[in-house]
C-alpha positions in Angstrom: 199.9 238.4 178.8 201.7 235.0 179.1 203.7 235.7 182.1 204.8 232.0 182.7 206.7 232.1 179.5 208.2 235.6 180.0 209.1 234.5 183.7 210.8 231.3 182.2 212.8 233.2 179.7 213.9 236.1 181.9 215.0 233.3 184.8 216.9 231.4 182.2 218.6 234.0 180.6 219.6 235.9 183.8 221.0 232.7 185.1 222.7 231.9 181.9 224.3 235.5 182.0 225.7 234.3 185.7 223.5 237.0 187.6 221.8 236.9 190.7 218.4 238.6 191.0 220.1 241.5 192.6 222.8 241.9 190.3 220.1 241.8 187.5 217.8 244.3 189.3 220.9 246.8 189.5 222.0 246.5 185.9 218.5 246.7 184.4 217.4 249.6 186.7 214.4 247.4 187.9 213.7 246.8 191.7 214.6 243.6 193.2 210.7 242.9 194.2 209.9 243.5 190.6 212.7 240.9 189.2 211.3 238.6 191.9 207.6 239.0 190.7 208.5 238.8 187.2 210.5 235.6 187.6 207.4 234.1 189.7 205.0 234.8 186.9 203.0 237.4 188.6 200.2 238.3 186.3 200.0 242.0 187.3 203.3 243.2 186.3 203.8 246.6 184.3 204.2 245.8 180.6 206.9 248.8 180.5 209.1 247.3 183.2 208.6 243.7 181.5 210.0 245.2 178.5 212.9 246.9 180.2 213.7 243.6 181.7 213.3 241.8 178.4 215.7 244.6 176.7 218.4 243.3 178.7 218.5 240.3 176.3 217.6 242.1 173.1 214.1 241.3 173.2 210.7 242.8 174.0 206.9 241.7 174.4 205.1 241.9 171.3 201.4 241.2 170.2 201.3 237.6 168.9 198.5 234.9 168.2 197.3 232.8 171.1 197.3 229.1 170.1 194.3 227.5 171.5 193.6 223.9 172.7 191.1 222.0 170.8 188.7 221.7 173.5 188.7 225.3 174.1 187.7 225.7 170.2 184.3 223.8 171.0 181.2 225.9 171.3 
């Protein structure tokens, strides 16, 4: 999961909504610790909770193709 992109999206969206992490946690039904970990890009966050956070902004995590860098494509 690309937690760095999700982290940046959630952080920017939360701030744009004028919410503190605590306010966001309360409104989304998530724990403050989880919100902090999510926004820091922790790689071991639970997908169901990620989707609970993203739902606050009308979004959800879905499968998508991974774009590889040119050097990763070499044998």
